[in-house]
C-alpha positions in Angstrom: -4.0 -7.9 -33.7 -0.7 -9.9 -34.3 -1.1 -13.2 -31.6 1.6 -15.0 -32.3 3.7 -11.8 -31.3 1.7 -11.9 -28.0 2.4 -15.9 -27.9 6.5 -14.8 -28.5 7.0 -12.0 -25.7 5.1 -14.2 -23.5 7.7 -16.7 -23.3 10.5 -14.5 -23.4 9.3 -12.8 -20.1 9.2 -17.2 -18.9 12.9 -18.0 -20.2 13.6 -14.0 -18.2 12.0 -15.3 -15.6 9.6 -12.9 -15.3 6.3 -14.3 -15.6 3.8 -14.1 -12.9 0.7 -16.4 -12.3 -1.9 -16.1 -10.5 -2.3 -18.4 -7.0 -5.1 -20.3 -6.3 -6.2 -20.1 -2.5 -8.8 -22.1 -1.2 -10.2 -20.1 1.8 -10.4 -17.0 4.0 -7.1 -15.2 3.9 -4.5 -15.8 7.4 -1.3 -16.7 7.9 -1.9 -20.2 7.0 -3.2 -21.1 3.2 -4.5 -23.7 2.2 -3.7 -23.2 -2.0 -3.7 -25.6 -4.7 -4.0 -28.2 -2.8 -1.1 -27.5 -0.2 -1.0 -26.4 3.3 1.7 -23.4 2.8 2.9 -20.9 5.5 2.3 -17.0 3.5 4.3 -14.0 4.8 3.4 -12.0 1.6 0.5 -10.6 3.2 -0.8 -7.1 3.4 -2.9 -8.2 6.1 -0.5 -6.2 8.8 -3.2 -6.7 11.4 -5.4 -10.5 10.6 -8.3 -8.2 10.2 -9.3 -9.3 6.8 -10.5 -12.6 8.6 -12.2 -11.0 12.3 -15.3 -12.8 12.9 -16.9 -8.9 14.4 -15.7 -7.7 10.4 -17.2 -10.7 9.1 -20.5 -10.2 11.7 -20.7 -6.7 10.2 -20.6 -7.8 6.7 -23.2 -10.1 7.1 -25.7 -7.7 9.0 -24.5 -4.8 6.5 -25.2 -7.4 3.4 -28.7 -7.8 5.0 -29.3 -4.1 5.3 -28.0 -3.0 2.0 -28.4 -5.8 0.1 -25.0 -6.6 -1.5 -24.2 -3.8 -5.2 -24.5 -0.3 -4.7 -26.3 0.3 -7.8 -24.8 3.2 -9.0 -22.3 5.6 -8.4 -21.8 7.8 -5.3 -23.3 11.3 -7.4 -26.0 9.1 -8.7 -27.6 7.3 -6.6 -25.6 5.2 -4.5 -23.9 7.0 -1.5 -25.1 4.3 1.4 -25.5 5.8 5.1 -23.0 3.2 5.8 -20.7 5.1 2.8 -21.4 8.8 4.0 -21.0 7.7 7.9 -17.4 5.4 6.6 -16.2 9.1 4.8 -17.1 11.2 8.9 -15.5 8.0 10.3 -12.1 8.2 8.3 -12.0 12.2 8.3 -12.2 12.0 12.0 -9.6 8.8 12.3 -7.4 10.7 9.9 -8.5 14.7 11.8 -8.9 16.0 8.6 -11.9 17.9 8.2 -13.9 15.4 5.3 -12.7 12.2 3.9 -13.9 11.0 0.3 -14.2 7.3 -0.2 -12.9 5.7 -3.3 -12.7 2.1 -5.6 -9.7 2.0 -5.0 -5.8 2.9 -4.3 -5.0 3.5 -7.8 -8.1 5.1 -8.6 -8.0 7.3 -5.8 -4.3 8.8 -6.3 -5.0 8.5 -10.5 -8.4 11.1 -9.4 -6.5 13.1 -6.6 -3.6 14.3 -9.2 -5.6 14.6 -12.7 -8.2 16.0 -10.7 -6.4 19.0 -9.4 -3.1 19.9 -11.9 -3.7 20.1 -15.2 -1.0 21.4 -18.0 1.3 24.5 -17.0 1.6 22.6 -13.6 4.6 20.4 -12.0 4.0 17.0 -10.4 7.3 16.2 -7.9 7.9 12.1 -7.4 10.0 9.7 -5.5 11.3 7.0 -7.8 10.1 4.7 -5.9 6.3 5.5 -5.4 3.3 3.5 -6.3 3.1 2.7 -9.2 -0.6 4.0 -9.2 1.0 8.3 -8.3 3.4 7.1 -11.7 0.7 6.1 -13.6 -1.4 9.6 -12.7 1.9 11.2 -13.7 2.6 10.2 -17.0 -1.0 10.5 -17.6 -2.0 14.1 -16.2 -0.6 17.2 -18.5 1.3 18.2 -15.4 5.4 18.4 -16.2 6.7 15.1 -13.9 9.8 15.0 -12.7 11.1 12.4 -10.6 13.6 12.7 -7.7 15.5 10.4 -6.4 14.3 8.4 -3.7 14.4 10.3 -0.4 16.5 13.0 -1.8 15.7 16.3 -0.9 18.5 17.7 -2.6 17.2 15.9 -5.7 13.9 17.7 -4.9 15.4 20.9 -3.9 16.8 22.0 -7.4 14.1 20.4 -8.9 11.9 22.7 -7.0 13.8 25.3 -7.3 13.8 25.2 -11.4 10.0 25.9 -11.3 8.4 29.1 -10.6 4.6 28.7 -12.5 1.9 27.0 -12.0 1.2 25.1 -9.4 3.2 22.4 -8.6 2.7 18.4 -6.5 4.9 17.6 -4.5 3.8 13.1 -4.1 5.1 10.5 -1.9 5.0 7.3 -0.6 4.4 7.4 3.0 5.5 3.4 3.2 7.2 2.6 0.1 5.5 -0.7 -0.6 8.9 -2.4 -2.1 11.7 -1.5 0.1 9.3 -0.9 2.9 10.9 2.1 4.1 9.9 5.5 5.2 9.8 9.3 3.4 11.9 11.3 4.7 8.3 13.4 5.9 9.4 16.4 8.2 11.8 17.6 5.3 8.9 17.0 3.2 6.5 19.6 4.1 10.0 21.8 4.9 10.2 21.7 1.1 6.8 22.1 0.3 5.9 25.0 2.4 9.4 26.9 0.9 7.9 26.4 -1.8 4.6 27.2 -2.0 3.9 23.8 -2.9 1.0 21.4 -2.6 1.9 17.6 -0.4 0.1 14.6 -0.7 1.3 11.5 0.7 -0.3 7.3 -0.1 0.3 6.2 2.9 -1.0 2.6 1.8 1.2 0.7 3.9 1.1 3.6 7.2 -2.0 3.9 8.3 -3.4 1.3 10.7 1.0 -0.3 11.2 2.8 3.2 12.3 1.8 5.3 14.8 -0.2 6.2 17.7 -3.9 4.2 17.1 -2.3 3.2 14.1 -2.6 6.9 13.0 -0.1 6.7 10.2 3.3 8.1 9.1 2.2 11.3 9.8 1.8 10.8 13.5 5.0 8.9 13.1 6.8 11.2 13.1 4.8 13.7 14.9 3.6 16.1 12.6 0.3 17.2 12.9 -2.7 16.6 10.2 -2.1 20.0 7.7 1.2 19.3 7.7 0.4 17.4 4.6 -2.7 18.3 2.8 -3.1 15.5 0.8 -3.8 12.0 2.8 -4.6 8.9 0.7 -5.2 6.1 2.4 -6.3 2.6 1.2 -8.6 0.1 3.0 -7.8 -3.3 2.0 -4.5 -3.6 3.9 -4.2 -2.9 7.6 -7.8 -3.1 7.4 -8.4 -5.6 6.2 -11.3 -4.9 3.9 -10.9 -3.1 0.1 -11.3 0.3 -1.2 -9.5 3.8 -0.2 -10.0 7.2 0.7 -9.0 11.0 0.6 -8.4 13.2 3.6 -7.8 17.1 3.3 -10.2 20.1 4.3 -13.7 20.9 3.0 -12.4 22.7 -0.4 -10.2 19.7 -1.8 -12.5 16.9 -1.2 -15.0 19.1 -3.2 -12.4 20.1 -5.2 -12.7 15.7 -6.2 -16.6 15.7 -5.4 -16.8 18.2 -9.0 -12.9 16.8 -11.0 -12.2 14.0 -9.5 -13.3 11.5 -13.3 -11.5 8.1 -11.0 -14.6 9.2 -8.8 -17.0 10.6 -10.7 -17.4 7.5 -13.2 -17.3 4.4 -11.3 -19.8 2.7 -9.2 -19.8 2.9 -5.3 -18.5 0.0 -3.1 -21.4 -1.9 -2.0 -22.1 -0.6 1.3 -21.9 -3.1 3.6 -18.3 -3.7 2.4 -18.4 0.6 4.5 -20.0 -1.5 7.0 -17.7 -4.1 7.4 -14.3 -1.3 7.5 -16.1 0.9 10.0 -16.2 -1.8 12.9 -12.3 -2.8 11.5 -11.7 1.0 12.0 -12.7 0.7 15.4 -10.8 -2.8 16.2 -7.5 -1.4 14.5 -7.9 1.5 16.9 -8.9 -0.3 20.8 -6.9 -2.9 19.8 -3.7 -1.8 20.1 -1.6 -5.3 20.4 -2.1 -6.1 17.1 0.9 -3.2 16.1 3.2 -4.4 20.1 2.9 -7.8 18.2 3.8 -6.9 15.2 6.4 -4.5 15.7 7.4 -7.7 18.5 8.2 -9.8 16.0 10.0 -7.5 13.3 12.4 -6.9 16.3 13.2 -10.0 16.3 13.3 -11.0 12.9 15.3 -8.2 11.9 18.0 -9.5 14.6 18.5 -13.2 14.0 18.1 -12.1 10.1 21.4 -10.6 11.1 23.1 -12.9 12.5 22.1 -15.0 9.4 23.8 -12.9 7.6 21.3 -12.0 5.3 20.9 -9.3 3.1 18.6 -6.9 4.3 16.6 -3.5 3.7 17.3 -0.9 6.3 13.1 -0.8 6.6 11.4 -1.1 11.0 8.0 -1.7 9.0 6.6 -5.1 8.3 7.7 -4.8 4.8 11.1 -6.8 5.0 13.0 -7.3 1.9 16.2 -9.1 1.4 18.2 -8.7 -1.2 19.0 -11.3 -4.0 20.2 -9.2 -6.9 19.0 -11.1 -9.3 16.0 -12.3 -10.3 16.9 -16.0 -11.3 18.6 -15.9 -7.2 15.2 -14.7 -6.0 13.0 -17.1 -7.5 15.1 -19.6 -6.5 15.2 -18.6 -3.0 11.5 -18.3 -3.2 10.9 -22.0 -4.8 13.9 -22.9 -1.3 11.0 -21.6 0.0 7.9 -23.3 -1.2 9.7 -26.5 -0.4 9.9 -26.0 3.9 5.6 -24.8 2.9 6.3 -20.9 3.1 4.8 -18.3 0.9 7.3 -15.6 0.0 6.8 -13.7 -3.3 9.5 -12.9 -5.5 10.0 -9.4 -6.2 11.0 -8.7 -9.9 11.6 -6.2 -12.9 9.7 -4.2 -13.2 8.4 -4.1 -9.9 11.5 -3.2 -9.2 15.0 -1.5 -10.2 16.8 -3.6 -12.5 19.7 -5.4 -10.1 17.4 -5.5 -7.0 15.1 -7.9 -7.2 14.1 -9.5 -3.5 12.2 -11.6 -1.6 9.1 -8.9 0.3 8.5 -10.7 3.3 5.4 -9.3 5.4 4.7 -9.8 8.9 1.0 -9.7 9.9 -0.3 -9.6 14.4 -1.5 -13.6 13.5 1.8 -14.4 13.0 3.2 -17.0 16.8 6.6 -17.5 17.3 6.4 -21.0 15.4 5.5 -19.4 12.0 8.5 -17.1 12.7 11.1 -19.9 13.9 9.6 -22.3 11.0 10.7 -19.0 8.9 14.8 -18.8 10.4 14.8 -22.3 10.1 14.2 -22.5 6.4 16.2 -18.6 5.7 19.4 -20.2 7.3 19.5 -22.8 4.3 19.5 -19.9 2.1 22.8 -19.8 1.2 22.5 -23.7 0.2 20.3 -23.4 -2.2 20.8 -24.1 -5.7 20.9 -20.9 -8.3 
């Protein structure tokens, strides 16, 4: 291994403001964090509903550990599939309006598992160019032909679909795009998938719990029935505040994934206690509608004030509210500026986003107070004077 080459490449990343560093959080996930000994107000978590530190969810995790211990001990197909896992799968299936659901350890593994488990050489996968990295990597790793259409451009997708007549076809898209915060045009995607006899898969990691009635997600937001999208992936570490992921769909889909999804078959099951915690957070997310109402209120007020400040907002009404900086240097300067005011807002840089589209990615939680919002807006009002 050429360690000198690695050292040079790392220094090049530092020089280009592309070096990534970890923060050390001292305590539970919540809007006000203790980071590296300093109190910070965070606007960069995906804990949209504020459930990551909810006392009932913590209690469920503790009681689950009392009953099941810590580790699951094996993969789901050996001896790691507990009553808690099974109950959670049934509740997720009911929540999403599907007949079955299947737990995965992470959303990344779920997306790789679905795509590699369903497609083979001679098939074609169609993906939005701004899909999450896990969907893109799944397309690169599976043996199918990968075609990427322009972001939410249905004419681009239509042209690609019309050019292929052999093999299975699968369209995969984010429901809510994680860096832009905008929504996929699901009604049009459903129509194109039906017209061209293609499967449709939606990764609704950032939509479930946040959008629709009782947090049913992007499909419900558009008034679509569950059977309009045969493959639904959701994560549990964002709005639901715990950890893991699932795929929901019909009996044949889930049984096929149990047999063929390597990311499911060849990994240890997540702790059963975690499944118990998620069952509680799922119930709270459904019942406590005020959390979604609070989010929408914060988003509306933020956008109105930010537009008055002349900030370059992107077109989104979700809790993901990017402010477009353009250059990496400007995004980093803005992030450092906010840090001087005790605000934690991450600068998103290439390759996570395309060149020339670096931004601040502001995200809201139902636990953000009016005072928190005012602090953010006051600091943003001074951005134009921040050094670059």
